[in-house]
KENUVO-309481 format. One record per residue: residue in three letters; y, x, z of N, C-alpha, C, CB in turn. Coordinates in steps of 0.2 Angstrom, whole numbers, padded with zeros to 4 digits, always signed. Glycine has a CB too. Layout:
ALAYXZYXZYXZYXZ;...
% end
This chain:
MET-0074-0025-0029-0073-0022-0022-0078-0026-0017-0066-0022-0019;SER-0081-0023-0013-0086-0027-0008-0082-0031-0003-0090-0022-0005;GLY-0087-0035+0000-0083-0040+0005-0081-0037+0011-0088-0046+0007;LYS-0084-0031+0013-0081-0027+0018-0079-0020+0016-0086-0026+0024;PRO-0072-0019+0016-0070-0013+0013-0072-0007+0016-0062-0013+0013;THR-0073-0002+0012-0076+0005+0015-0070+0010+0015-0082+0007+0012;VAL-0071+0016+0018-0067+0022+0017-0067+0024+0010-0069+0027+0022;GLY-0072+0024+0007-0072+0026+0000-0067+0023-0005-0078+0026-0003;GLU-0066+0017-0004-0062+0012-0008-0055+0014-0007-0063+0005-0006;TYR-0053+0017-0001-0045+0017+0001-0044+0025+0003-0044+0013+0008;MET-0048+0029+0003-0046+0036+0005-0043+0040-0001-0053+0040+0006;THR-0039+0045+0001-0036+0049-0005-0041+0054-0006-0029+0052-0002;ARG-0042+0055-0013-0048+0059-0015-0045+0066-0016-0051+0056-0021;GLU-0039+0067-0019-0036+0074-0020-0033+0076-0013-0030+0073-0026;VAL-0036+0080-0010-0034+0082-0003-0031+0089-0004-0040+0082+0002;LYS-0025+0090+0000-0023+0097+0000-0026+0100+0007-0015+0097+0000;THR-0028+0106+0006-0031+0110+0011-0028+0117+0012-0039+0111+0010;VAL-0030+0120+0018-0028+0127+0019-0035+0131+0020-0023+0128+0024;ALA-0034+0137+0020-0040+0142+0021-0040+0145+0028-0041+0147+0016;PRO-0045+0146+0031-0045+0149+0038-0041+0155+0039-0053+0151+0040;ASP-0041+0159+0034-0037+0166+0034-0030+0165+0032-0041+0171+0030;ASP-0028+0159+0030-0020+0158+0029-0016+0160+0035-0019+0151+0026;THR-0010+0162+0035-0006+0163+0041-0003+0157+0043-0002+0169+0039;VAL-0001+0157+0049+0003+0152+0052+0010+0151+0048+0005+0153+0059;ALA+0013+0156+0046+0019+0156+0042+0018+0153+0036+0023+0163+0041;GLU+0013+0154+0032+0011+0151+0026+0010+0144+0027+0005+0155+0022;VAL+0006+0142+0031+0005+0134+0032+0011+0131+0034-0001+0133+0037;ALA+0015+0134+0039+0021+0131+0041+0026+0129+0035+0024+0135+0046;GLN+0026+0134+0030+0030+0133+0025+0028+0127+0020+0031+0140+0021;ARG+0021+0127+0020+0018+0122+0016+0019+0115+0019+0011+0123+0015;ILE+0019+0114+0025+0021+0108+0029+0028+0106+0027+0020+0109+0036;ILE+0033+0111+0027+0040+0110+0026+0041+0108+0019+0044+0117+0027;ASP+0037+0111+0014+0038+0109+0007+0035+0103+0005+0036+0115+0003;SER+0030+0100+0009+0026+0095+0007+0030+0088+0008+0019+0094+0011;ASP+0027+0083+0005+0030+0076+0005+0026+0072+0011+0029+0073-0001;GLY+0029+0073+0017+0026+0070+0022+0020+0072+0026+0025+0063+0020;HIS+0017+0078+0024+0011+0081+0027+0013+0083+0034+0008+0086+0023;ASN+0009+0082+0039+0011+0085+0046+0004+0089+0048+0012+0079+0051;GLY+0000+0091+0043-0006+0095+0045-0011+0095+0039-0009+0092+0051;PHE-0016+0099+0039-0021+0100+0033-0028+0101+0036-0019+0106+0028;PRO-0033+0098+0032-0040+0101+0034-0040+0108+0032-0045+0097+0030;VAL-0044+0112+0036-0045+0119+0035-0052+0119+0032-0045+0123+0042;THR-0053+0122+0026-0059+0122+0022-0061+0129+0020-0059+0118+0016;GLN-0068+0131+0020-0070+0136+0017-0075+0134+0011-0075+0141+0023;GLY-0072+0135+0006-0076+0132+0000-0074+0124+0000-0084+0133+0000;ARG-0080+0120+0001-0079+0113+0002-0080+0111+0009-0083+0109-0003;THR-0083+0115+0013-0085+0114+0020-0078+0114+0024-0090+0119+0022;VAL-0078+0108+0028-0073+0108+0033-0074+0112+0039-0071+0101+0035;GLN-0069+0116+0041-0070+0121+0047-0066+0118+0053-0067+0127+0045;GLY-0061+0114+0051-0056+0112+0056-0050+0108+0054-0054+0118+0060;PHE-0045+0107+0058-0039+0104+0055-0034+0107+0059-0039+0096+0057;VAL-0028+0108+0055-0022+0111+0059-0016+0107+0058-0021+0118+0056;SER-0013+0105+0063-0007+0101+0063-0001+0105+0064-0008+0095+0068;ALA+0005+0102+0063+0011+0105+0064+0012+0107+0072+0017+0100+0062;ARG+0009+0103+0076+0010+0105+0083+0006+0111+0085+0007+0099+0087;ASP+0000+0112+0081-0004+0118+0082+0000+0124+0081-0011+0118+0078;LEU+0005+0124+0076+0009+0130+0074+0015+0131+0078+0011+0129+0067;LEU+0017+0127+0082+0023+0127+0086+0025+0134+0089+0024+0121+0090;LEU+0020+0136+0094+0021+0141+0098+0017+0148+0095+0019+0140+0105;ALA+0014+0147+0090+0009+0152+0087+0013+0158+0084+0003+0149+0082;ASP+0010+0164+0084+0013+0169+0081+0012+0168+0073+0009+0176+0083;GLU+0018+0169+0069+0018+0168+0062+0013+0172+0058+0025+0169+0059;ASP+0011+0177+0061+0006+0181+0057-0001+0180+0059+0008+0189+0058;ALA-0002+0175+0064-0009+0173+0066-0012+0170+0060-0009+0170+0072;GLN-0019+0170+0060-0023+0167+0055-0024+0160+0057-0029+0171+0053;ILE-0025+0155+0053-0026+0148+0055-0032+0147+0059-0026+0144+0049;PHE-0037+0151+0058-0044+0149+0062-0043+0150+0069-0049+0153+0059;THR-0037+0154+0071-0036+0156+0078-0032+0150+0081-0032+0163+0079;VAL-0029+0145+0078-0025+0140+0081-0028+0133+0079-0018+0141+0079;MET-0032+0132+0074-0034+0126+0071-0038+0122+0077-0038+0127+0065;SER-0039+0116+0076-0044+0112+0080-0050+0112+0077-0041+0105+0081;GLU-0055+0114+0081-0062+0114+0078-0066+0108+0081-0066+0121+0081;ASP-0064+0104+0086-0067+0098+0088-0065+0092+0084-0066+0097+0095;LEU-0068+0092+0078-0066+0087+0073-0069+0080+0074-0068+0090+0066;VAL-0065+0075+0072-0067+0068+0071-0067+0067+0063-0063+0063+0075;VAL-0072+0065+0060-0072+0064+0053-0075+0057+0052-0076+0070+0049;SER-0075+0055+0045-0078+0049+0043-0082+0050+0037-0072+0043+0042;HIS-0085+0045+0035-0090+0045+0029-0087+0040+0024-0097+0043+0031;PRO-0088+0041+0018-0086+0036+0013-0088+0029+0014-0087+0039+0006;ASP-0095+0029+0016-0098+0022+0017-0096+0019+0024-0105+0023+0017;MET-0092+0022+0028-0090+0018+0034-0085+0013+0032-0086+0023+0039;LYS-0086+0007+0036-0081+0002+0035-0075+0003+0038-0084-0005+0039;ILE-0070+0001+0035-0063+0002+0036-0061+0000+0044-0058-0002+0032;THR-0064-0006+0046-0063-0008+0053-0066-0003+0058-0067-0016+0054;ASP-0071+0000+0056-0074+0005+0061-0069+0011+0061-0080+0008+0059;VAL-0066+0013+0056-0062+0019+0055-0055+0017+0059-0060+0021+0048;ALA-0053+0011+0058-0047+0008+0062-0048+0009+0069-0046+0001+0060;ARG-0054+0008+0072-0055+0008+0079-0055+0016+0081-0062+0005+0082;VAL-0058+0020+0077-0058+0027+0079-0051+0030+0079-0062+0031+0074;ILE-0047+0028+0074-0040+0030+0074-0036+0027+0080-0036+0028+0067;LEU-0037+0021+0082-0033+0018+0087-0035+0022+0093-0035+0011+0087;ARG-0041+0023+0094-0044+0026+0101-0042+0033+0102-0051+0025+0102;SER-0042+0037+0096-0041+0044+0097-0034+0046+0096-0045+0047+0091;GLY-0030+0042+0093-0023+0044+0091-0022+0048+0086-0020+0047+0098;ILE-0028+0049+0082-0027+0054+0076-0025+0050+0070-0034+0057+0074;GLN-0020+0052+0066-0017+0049+0061-0021+0049+0054-0010+0052+0060;LYS-0025+0055+0054-0029+0056+0047-0035+0059+0049-0025+0061+0043;LEU-0040+0056+0046-0047+0059+0046-0050+0062+0040-0052+0053+0048;PRO-0052+0068+0040-0056+0070+0034-0062+0066+0033-0058+0078+0035;VAL-0064+0065+0027-0069+0061+0024-0074+0066+0022-0067+0056+0019;VAL-0080+0066+0024-0086+0071+0022-0092+0067+0020-0088+0076+0028;ASP-0095+0070+0015-0101+0067+0012-0107+0069+0016-0102+0069+0005;ASP-0113+0067+0014-0119+0068+0018-0121+0076+0019-0126+0065+0015;ALA-0118+0080+0014-0119+0087+0015-0114+0090+0019-0119+0090+0008;GLY-0109+0086+0021-0104+0089+0025-0098+0092+0021-0106+0094+0030;ASN-0098+0090+0015-0092+0093+0010-0086+0088+0011-0095+0093+0003;LEU-0080+0090+0010-0074+0087+0010-0074+0083+0004-0069+0091+0012;VAL-0073+0076+0004-0072+0072-0002-0066+0068-0002-0078+0067-0002;GLY-0062+0068+0004-0056+0064+0004-0053+0064+0011-0058+0057+0002;ILE-0048+0060+0012-0045+0059+0018-0042+0052+0019-0040+0065+0019;ILE-0043+0049+0025-0041+0043+0026-0036+0043+0032-0047+0038+0028;SER-0031+0039+0031-0025+0039+0036-0024+0032+0039-0018+0041+0032;ASN-0020+0032+0044-0019+0025+0047-0015+0021+0042-0014+0026+0053;THR-0011+0024+0038-0007+0020+0033-0012+0017+0027-0002+0025+0029;ASP-0018+0020+0026-0023+0018+0021-0026+0012+0024-0028+0023+0020;VAL-0027+0013+0031-0031+0007+0035-0026+0001+0034-0032+0008+0042;VAL-0020+0001+0036-0015-0004+0036-0015-0007+0029-0009-0002+0038;ARG-0015-0003+0024-0014-0005+0017-0021-0009+0015-0013+0001+0011;SER-0026-0007+0017-0032-0011+0016-0032-0018+0018-0038-0007+0018;GLN-0029-0019+0024-0029-0025+0027-0024-0030+0023-0027-0025+0034;ILE-0018-0027+0021-0013-0030+0017-0016-0032+0010-0007-0026+0016;GLU-0019-0028+0007-0021-0029+0000-0026-0034+0000-0023-0022-0003;ARG-0030-0035+0005-0036-0039+0005-0034-0046+0007-0042-0037+0010;ALA-0028-0047+0009-0025-0054+0011-0023-0057+0004-0019-0054+0016;THR-0020-0053-0001-0018-0056-0007-0023-0059-0011-0015-0050-0011;PRO-0029-0056-0012-0034-0060-0016-0035-0067-0014-0040-0056-0016;GLN-0035-0069-0007-0036-0076-0005-0030-0080-0008-0036-0076+0003;LYS-0024-0078-0008-0019-0082-0011-0020-0082-0019-0012-0078-0010;VAL-0022-0077-0022-0024-0078-0029-0029-0082-0031-0026-0071-0032;GLY-0035-0082-0027-0040-0087-0028-0038-0094-0027-0046-0085-0023;LYS-0034-0096-0022-0031-0102-0021-0027-0105-0027-0027-0103-0015;LEU-0023-0100-0029-0019-0102-0035-0023-0103-0041-0014-0096-0036;MET-0028-0099-0042-0032-0100-0048-0036-0107-0048-0038-0094-0049;ARG-0038-0109-0042-0041-0115-0042-0037-0121-0043-0045-0116-0035;THR-0031-0120-0041-0026-0125-0041-0024-0126-0049-0019-0123-0037;LEU-0023-0121-0052-0021-0121-0059-0026-0124-0063-0019-0114-0061;GLU-0033-0123-0062-0038-0126-0065-0039-0133-0064-0045-0122-0063;GLN-0038-0135-0058-0038-0142-0056-0033-0146-0059-0039-0143-0049;ILE-0027-0144-0059-0021-0148-0061-0020-0148-0069-0014-0145-0058;HIS-0022-0142-0072-0020-0142-0079-0027-0142-0083-0016-0136-0081;GLY-0032-0141-0080-0039-0142-0084-0040-0136-0088-0038-0148-0087;VAL-0037-0130-0086-0038-0124-0090-0042-0119-0087-0031-0120-0092;SER-0045-0114-0091-0049-0108-0088-0044-0103-0087-0054-0106-0093;VAL-0045-0099-0081-0040-0094-0079-0045-0088-0078-0036-0095-0073;GLU-0041-0081-0079-0044-0075-0077-0039-0071-0073-0047-0072-0083;GLU-0042-0067-0069-0038-0063-0065-0038-0055-0067-0040-0063-0057;GLU-0032-0052-0068-0032-0045-0070-0027-0042-0065-0028-0045-0077;ARG-0029-0035-0064-0025-0031-0060-0021-0027-0065-0029-0027-0055;ARG-0014-0027-0065-0009-0024-0070-0003-0021-0066-0007-0029-0075;THR+0000-0016-0069+0006-0014-0068+0011-0018-0072+0007-0007-0068;VAL+0016-0021-0069+0021-0026-0073+0028-0023-0073+0020-0034-0070;ARG+0031-0024-0078+0038-0022-0078+0042-0027-0075+0041-0021-0085;LEU+0047-0026-0070+0051-0031-0067+0056-0035-0071+0054-0027-0061;ASP+0058-0031-0076+0063-0034-0081+0059-0040-0086+0067-0029-0085;ARG+0052-0040-0085+0049-0045-0089+0047-0051-0085+0042-0042-0092;LEU+0049-0051-0078+0047-0057-0074+0052-0062-0074+0045-0054-0067;THR+0049-0068-0074+0054-0074-0073+0053-0076-0066+0052-0080-0078;PRO+0058-0076-0062+0057-0078-0055+0056-0086-0054+0063-0076-0050;THR+0053-0088-0049+0053-0095-0047+0055-0097-0040+0045-0097-0048;GLN+0059-0093-0038+0062-0094-0031+0069-0092-0032+0058-0089-0025;ALA+0074-0096-0030+0081-0095-0031+0084-0090-0026+0085-0102-0031;ARG+0082-0089-0020+0085-0085-0016+0081-0081-0011+0090-0089-0011;VAL+0083-0076-0009+0079-0071-0004+0084-0070+0002+0077-0065-0007;TYR+0081-0067+0008+0085-0066+0013+0086-0059+0014+0081-0069+0020;ALA+0093-0057+0015+0094-0050+0015+0091-0046+0021+0102-0049+0015;ASP+0090-0050+0027+0088-0047+0033+0080-0044+0032+0088-0051+0039;GLU+0077-0047+0027+0070-0046+0026+0069-0040+0021+0067-0052+0023;LEU+0074-0039+0017+0074-0034+0011+0073-0027+0014+0080-0034+0007;GLU+0076-0025+0020+0075-0018+0023+0068-0017+0024+0079-0017+0029;GLY+0065-0022+0028+0058-0021+0029+0053-0020+0023+0055-0026+0033;ARG+0055-0024+0018+0051-0024+0012+0052-0017+0008+0053-0029+0007;GLU+0058-0014+0009+0060-0007+0006+0055-0002+0010+0067-0005+0007;TYR+0055-0002+0016+0050+0002+0020+0043+0001+0018+0051+0000+0028;GLU+0041-0004+0017+0034-0005+0014+0032-0002+0008+0032-0012+0014;LEU+0037-0003+0003+0037+0000-0003+0036+0007-0003+0043-0002-0007;GLU+0041+0010+0001+0042+0017+0001+0036+0021+0005+0049+0020+0005;ASN+0032+0017+0009+0026+0020+0012+0020+0017+0010+0027+0018+0020;GLY+0020+0014+0004+0014+0012+0001+0010+0006+0004+0009+0017+0000;LEU+0014+0002+0008+0011-0004+0012+0012-0011+0009+0014-0003+0019;ALA+0016-0011+0003+0017-0018+0000+0011-0021-0003+0023-0017-0005;GLU+0011-0027-0002+0005-0031-0006+0007-0031-0013+0005-0038-0004;PRO+0002-0031-0018+0003-0032-0025+0007-0039-0026-0003-0032-0029;LEU+0011-0040-0031+0013-0046-0033+0008-0051-0036+0018-0045-0039;VAL+0010-0057-0036+0006-0062-0039+0009-0065-0045+0003-0068-0034;VAL+0007-0064-0051+0010-0066-0057+0006-0071-0061+0013-0060-0061;ILE+0009-0076-0065+0005-0080-0069+0008-0078-0077+0007-0087-0068;ASP+0002-0077-0081+0004-0075-0088+0002-0082-0092-0001-0069-0091;ASN+0008-0085-0094+0007-0091-0097+0009-0090-0105+0012-0097-0094;ASP+0004-0088-0109+0005-0086-0116+0011-0081-0117+0008-0093-0120;GLY+0010-0075-0113+0015-0070-0113+0021-0070-0109+0017-0069-0120;ASP+0023-0076-0106+0028-0077-0102+0026-0076-0094+0031-0084-0102;LEU+0029-0071-0091+0026-0069-0084+0031-0072-0079+0026-0062-0084;TYR+0028-0077-0075+0031-0080-0070+0029-0077-0063+0030-0087-0070;LEU+0034-0075-0059+0033-0072-0052+0031-0078-0047+0039-0068-0050;ALA+0024-0078-0045+0022-0083-0041+0023-0082-0033+0015-0085-0042;ASP+0022-0075-0032+0023-0073-0025+0025-0066-0025+0016-0073-0022;GLY+0031-0064-0021+0033-0058-0020+0040-0057-0022+0029-0053-0025;HIS+0044-0062-0021+0051-0062-0023+0055-0057-0019+0055-0068-0023;HIS+0054-0056-0012+0057-0051-0008+0055-0044-0010+0056-0053+0000;ARG+0049-0044-0012+0046-0037-0014+0050-0034-0020+0039-0037-0015;VAL+0050-0039-0025+0054-0036-0031+0061-0035-0030+0053-0042-0037;MET+0064-0039-0026+0071-0037-0025+0072-0031-0021+0074-0043-0021;ALA+0068-0030-0017+0068-0023-0013+0066-0017-0017+0063-0024-0007;ALA+0062-0019-0022+0060-0014-0027+0066-0012-0031+0054-0016-0031;GLU+0069-0017-0033+0076-0015-0037+0081-0011-0033+0079-0022-0040;GLU+0081-0013-0027+0086-0009-0023+0085-0002-0023+0085-0012-0016;ILE+0078+0000-0023+0076+0007-0022+0075+0010-0029+0071+0008-0018;GLY+0076+0007-0035+0076+0009-0041+0069+0009-0044+0077+0016-0040;LEU+0065+0005-0042+0058+0004-0045+0059+0000-0051+0053+0001-0040;THR+0055+0001-0057+0056-0003-0062+0049-0007-0064+0057+0001-0068;GLU+0044-0005-0060+0038-0009-0061+0033-0009-0055+0034-0006-0068;MET+0029-0013-0054+0025-0014-0048+0018-0016-0050+0028-0019-0044;ASP+0013-0015-0045+0007-0017-0045+0006-0025-0045+0002-0013-0040;ALA+0002-0028-0048+0001-0035-0048-0005-0038-0049+0007-0039-0052;TYR-0007-0044-0046-0013-0048-0048-0010-0053-0053-0016-0051-0042;VAL-0012-0052-0059-0010-0057-0065-0015-0062-0066-0008-0053-0072;VAL-0013-0069-0065-0018-0074-0067-0016-0076-0074-0017-0080-0062;VAL-0021-0075-0079-0020-0076-0086-0023-0084-0087-0024-0071-0090;LEU-0019-0088-0091-0021-0094-0093-0024-0094-0100-0015-0100-0093;ASP-0030-0097-0101-0033-0096-0108-0029-0100-0113-0040-0099-0107;GLU-0024-0104-0111-0020-0108-0116-0013-0110-0113-0023-0114-0119;PRO-0008-0110-0117-0002-0112-0113-0001-0119-0110+0004-0111-0119;VAL+0002-0119-0104+0003-0126-0101+0010-0127-0099-0002-0127-0095;GLU+0012-0133-0097+0019-0134-0094+0018-0133-0087+0021-0141-0096;LEU+0020-0127-0084+0020-0126-0077+0025-0129-0073+0019-0119-0076;GLY+0024-0131-0067+0029-0134-0063+0034-0129-0061+0026-0138-0058;MET+0031-0123-0059+0036-0118-0057+0041-0115-0063+0032-0112-0055;ALA+0038-0116-0069+0043-0115-0075+0048-0120-0076+0039-0114-0082;GLU+0047-0126-0074+0052-0131-0074+0057-0130-0069+0049-0138-0073;THR+0054-0128-0063+0058-0126-0057+0064-0121-0059+0054-0124-0051;ALA+0061-0116-0063+0065-0110-0064+0070-0112-0069+0061-0104-0068;ARG+0069-0117-0074+0074-0119-0078+0079-0123-0075+0071-0123-0084;LYS+0077-0127-0070+0082-0131-0067+0087-0127-0062+0078-0136-0062;GLU+0084-0121-0060+0088-0117-0055+0092-0112-0059+0084-0114-0050;GLY+0091-0112-0066+0094-0107-0070+0092-0099-0069+0101-0107-0068;LEU+0085-0099-0068+0082-0093-0066+0079-0090-0073+0077-0093-0061;ASP+0082-0085-0075+0079-0081-0081+0077-0074-0080+0084-0081-0087;SER+0080-0071-0075+0078-0064-0073+0080-0063-0066+0082-0059-0078;LEU+0078-0057-0063+0079-0056-0056+0086-0056-0054+0076-0049-0054;SER+0091-0055-0058+0097-0055-0057+0100-0062-0055+0101-0052-0062;ASP+0096-0067-0056+0098-0074-0055+0097-0076-0048+0095-0078-0059;ILE+0092-0071-0044+0091-0073-0037+0096-0072-0033+0085-0069-0035;GLU+0098-0076-0029+0103-0075-0024+0101-0072-0017+0107-0082-0022;VAL+0104-0067-0015+0102-0063-0009+0107-0067-0003+0104-0055-0009;VAL+0103-0070+0001+0107-0073+0006+0108-0069+0013+0103-0080+0008;ASP+0114-0068+0014+0116-0063+0020+0120-0067+0026+0120-0057+0017;TYR+0120-0073+0025+0123-0077+0030+0119-0081+0034+0129-0081+0026;ALA+0112-0081+0033+0107-0084+0036+0101-0080+0038+0105-0091+0033;ARG+0098-0081+0043+0092-0077+0044+0086-0081+0041+0091-0076+0052;HIS+0081-0077+0039+0075-0079+0037+0072-0085+0042+0069-0074+0036;PRO+0069-0090+0039+0067-0096+0043+0062-0093+0049+0063-0101+0039;LEU+0058-0088+0047+0053-0085+0052+0056-0083+0058+0048-0080+0049;VAL+0062-0079+0057+0066-0076+0062+0069-0081+0066+0071-0071+0059;GLU+0072-0086+0063+0074-0092+0067+0069-0095+0071+0078-0097+0063;ALA+0063-0096+0069+0058-0100+0073+0056-0095+0078+0052-0101+0068;THR+0056-0089+0077+0054-0084+0083+0059-0084+0088+0053-0077+0080;LYS+0066-0084+0086+0071-0085+0092+0070-0091+0096+0077-0085+0089;ARG+0068-0097+0093+0068-0103+0096+0062-0103+0101+0067-0109+0091;LEU+0057-0099+0100+0052-0098+0104+0052-0094+0110+0046-0096+0100;GLN+0058-0090+0110+0059-0085+0115+0062-0088+0121+0064-0080+0113;
% end
């Protein structure tokens, strides 16, 4: 991934569209039946003709064709645009989703405000991973590699004994909306230690997830990890051993209250 994230890296490529001659009733039903869609690009072939939102349909005759109610004054993006530039466009225009078109004007994807937020969250994690890798190399004198994997939660050994109940609700929202950072996991000869993301995995279990995306730091030979020793001392073998603290607020919340 490049140093400056682009639309092409984060856009959704499989885009649901409607045709100009579809009726208002047909498109309204598609919005009702969809999972979170509040509008669609209107295309003729692969060429974008406009965009129709739920608001456009509100007072329209149900038999009217979409080309009569769609917005034709389009704001679009290009796959090579920087995410930061698209973020400015979304912020200033108030548009939640932008069609992405190539040099020929053909629809190749769609980028949303959620994708923009996700891009910034995801790019914060590699900094943590890089620091962890350098630390492991310096302390243990081993070579390490980074892999992107989907990991099963029941294979993880936690290294943090407690999480805060008041933070789990926010983590659940992030997971349900695709905004959660990947976990950071250390693979020590097949034993998977959770280095970062304890609130995320507990929230994941609450909503029934069994696996999550993770950056996995793989050691080229087994070592005695300090976090493994901590897990043993705390009696942490699985996620069920993590205590959910509901009688105290997260330290960040307490610090914020003291600043008010």
